[in-house]
C-alpha positions as CSV (number, residue, x, y, z in Angstrom):
1,X,122.6,382.6,207.5
2,X,125.8,382.6,209.6
3,X,128.9,380.9,208.3
4,X,129.0,377.1,209.0
5,X,131.5,375.6,211.4
6,X,133.6,372.6,210.6
7,X,131.2,370.1,212.2
8,X,128.2,371.5,210.4
9,X,130.1,371.3,207.1
10,X,131.0,367.7,207.8
11,X,127.4,366.8,208.6
12,X,126.2,368.3,205.3
13,X,128.9,366.4,203.4
14,X,127.7,363.2,205.0
15,X,124.0,364.0,205.2
16,X,122.7,360.7,203.9
17,X,124.6,358.8,206.6
18,X,123.6,361.3,209.2
19,X,119.9,360.9,208.4
20,X,120.2,357.1,208.6
21,X,122.0,357.3,212.0
22,X,119.3,359.7,213.2
23,X,116.5,357.3,212.3
24,X,118.3,354.3,213.8
25,X,118.9,356.3,217.0
26,X,115.2,357.1,217.3
27,X,114.4,353.5,216.7
28,X,116.8,352.4,219.4
29,X,115.3,354.9,221.8
30,X,111.8,353.5,221.2
31,X,113.1,350.0,221.9
32,X,114.6,351.2,225.1
33,X,111.4,352.8,226.1
34,X,109.6,349.5,225.5
35,X,112.1,347.6,227.6
36,X,111.5,350.0,230.6
37,X,107.8,349.5,230.2
38,X,108.2,345.8,230.1
39,X,110.4,345.7,233.3
40,X,107.7,347.7,235.1
41,X,104.9,345.4,234.0
42,X,106.9,342.2,234.9
43,X,107.5,343.3,238.5
44,X,104.1,341.8,239.4
45,X,105.5,338.3,238.5
46,X,108.3,338.3,241.0
47,X,108.1,335.9,243.9
48,X,107.9,338.6,246.6
49,X,105.0,340.5,244.9
50,X,101.6,340.1,246.5
51,X,98.2,341.9,246.7
52,X,99.5,344.3,249.3
53,X,101.4,346.2,246.5
54,X,99.9,348.8,244.3
55,X,100.3,348.5,240.6
56,X,103.9,349.4,239.7
57,X,104.6,352.6,237.8
58,X,107.2,354.1,235.5
59,X,107.7,357.6,234.3
60,X,110.2,359.7,232.4
61,X,111.8,362.4,234.4
62,X,113.6,364.7,232.0
63,X,117.4,364.2,231.8
64,X,117.1,361.6,234.6
65,X,115.5,359.2,232.2
66,X,113.0,356.5,233.5
67,X,112.1,355.9,237.1
68,X,110.5,352.5,237.7
69,X,108.9,352.2,241.2
70,X,106.5,350.4,243.4
71,X,104.9,350.8,246.8
72,X,102.7,348.9,249.2
73,X,99.3,350.3,250.1
74,X,100.3,350.5,253.7
75,X,103.3,352.7,252.8
76,X,101.1,355.7,252.0
77,X,100.7,358.2,254.7
78,X,99.3,361.4,253.1
79,X,96.7,362.7,250.7
80,X,99.2,363.4,247.9
81,X,99.9,360.6,245.5
82,X,103.6,360.8,246.2
83,X,103.2,360.6,250.0
84,X,104.7,357.2,250.3
85,X,107.8,355.1,250.7
86,X,108.8,353.4,247.5
87,X,111.3,350.9,246.0
88,X,112.7,352.5,242.9
89,X,115.3,351.9,240.1
90,X,116.0,355.3,238.7
91,X,118.0,357.3,236.2
92,X,117.5,354.8,233.4
93,X,118.4,356.4,230.0
94,X,120.6,355.5,227.1
95,X,122.8,358.5,228.1
96,X,123.3,357.2,231.7
97,X,123.9,353.6,230.5
98,X,126.4,354.8,227.9
99,X,128.1,357.0,230.6
100,X,127.5,360.2,228.6
101,X,124.9,361.7,230.9
102,X,125.0,363.5,234.2
103,X,123.3,360.7,236.1
104,X,124.0,357.0,236.8
105,X,121.4,354.2,237.1
106,X,120.7,353.5,240.7
107,X,118.3,351.6,243.0
108,X,116.9,353.0,246.2
109,X,114.4,353.0,249.1
110,X,112.9,356.4,248.5
111,X,111.8,358.2,251.7
112,X,112.0,361.9,251.2
113,X,108.2,362.5,251.6
114,X,108.3,361.3,255.2
115,X,109.3,364.9,256.0
116,X,105.6,365.7,255.7
117,X,104.8,363.7,258.8
118,X,106.5,366.3,261.0
119,X,109.8,367.1,262.6
120,X,112.0,364.1,263.4
121,X,109.6,361.5,261.9
122,X,111.8,360.8,258.9
123,X,114.9,360.6,261.0
124,X,113.2,358.2,263.4
125,X,112.1,356.0,260.5
126,X,115.6,355.9,259.1
127,X,117.1,355.0,262.5
128,X,114.6,352.1,262.9
129,X,115.0,351.0,259.3
130,X,118.8,351.0,259.6
131,X,118.5,348.8,262.7
132,X,116.1,346.4,261.2
133,X,118.0,346.1,257.9
134,X,121.5,345.7,259.4
135,X,121.8,341.9,258.7
136,X,120.4,342.3,255.2
137,X,123.0,344.8,254.2
138,X,125.8,342.4,255.2
139,X,124.6,339.8,252.8
140,X,124.1,342.0,249.7
141,X,125.8,341.0,246.4
142,X,129.4,342.2,246.2
143,X,130.3,345.2,244.0
144,X,127.3,347.4,244.9
145,X,128.5,351.0,245.4
146,X,126.3,352.3,248.2
147,X,126.0,356.1,248.5
148,X,124.2,358.6,250.6
149,X,121.2,360.2,248.9
150,X,119.3,363.0,250.6
151,X,116.0,361.6,249.3
152,X,116.5,357.9,250.3
153,X,117.2,355.7,253.3
154,X,119.3,353.3,251.1
155,X,120.7,353.8,247.6
156,X,123.3,352.2,245.4
157,X,124.6,352.5,241.8
158,X,123.9,349.7,239.5
159,X,127.3,348.1,239.1
160,X,127.8,347.9,235.3
161,X,130.1,349.5,232.8
162,X,129.0,350.9,229.4
163,X,130.2,347.7,227.7
164,X,128.3,345.5,230.2
165,X,125.1,347.5,229.5
166,X,125.6,347.1,225.7
167,X,126.0,343.4,226.2
168,X,122.8,343.2,228.3
169,X,120.8,345.1,225.7
170,X,122.3,343.1,222.9
171,X,121.4,339.8,224.5
172,X,118.0,340.9,225.7
173,X,118.9,340.8,229.4
174,X,118.1,344.4,230.3
175,X,114.6,343.7,231.7
176,X,115.9,340.7,233.9
177,X,118.7,342.9,235.1
178,X,116.4,345.6,236.3
179,X,114.1,343.0,237.9
180,X,117.1,341.4,239.8
181,X,117.8,344.8,241.4
182,X,114.2,345.0,242.5
183,X,114.7,341.6,244.1
184,X,117.6,343.1,246.0
185,X,115.4,346.1,247.2
186,X,112.6,343.6,248.1
187,X,114.7,342.2,250.8
188,X,114.0,345.5,252.7
189,X,110.3,345.2,252.6
190,X,110.0,343.9,256.2
191,X,112.3,346.5,257.7
192,X,110.3,349.2,255.9
193,X,107.0,347.7,257.2
194,X,108.3,347.5,260.8
195,X,109.9,351.0,260.8
196,X,106.9,352.7,259.2
197,X,104.4,351.0,261.4
198,X,106.3,352.3,264.5
199,X,106.6,355.8,263.1
200,X,102.9,355.9,262.2
201,X,101.8,354.3,265.5
202,X,100.2,351.4,263.7
203,X,100.1,347.7,264.8
204,X,101.5,345.3,262.3
205,X,99.1,342.6,261.1
206,X,100.2,339.1,262.2
207,X,101.5,336.9,259.3
């Protein structure tokens, strides 16, 4: 066995405390996992949700943490399961919330798979989407840091500090916070419907 460094010696000297912290950290991670699952399930109770949507999904994507997403049936355009436009709140992990990871929690209109439709189709969609969503973007809540993402037509960072996330988790407000950001994304449902219908050459059903 190689010689121990100072940190390893410190851990051994405080092993009982280290073991307790490890167990509590694992328990906290399990609670966070449950919160992400609950946020996904409760999407179907939002006012904008209807039978046109497929069942919402969530998955863990390595260091990115959880991605919670939903899509309308009419937003599918290919044979692959991922060939769709989706609303997504992504990069949800304790590392990202505590500002110790590489990624930051964000919300987006995910469109990268539109490339499969052929040259220029995704660009046409995003031009139309930008036009149809212009008024919505001017009325978004203040403090949203919008950024350009190569996989999305619209994307912003969730505007909370580490201390604010701790407070939300402590007070049991994490799920509602995530749902509120889906409510923001839901404002773009009609622009997505209109732009995608034009790109795919479909007639929109009358409401």
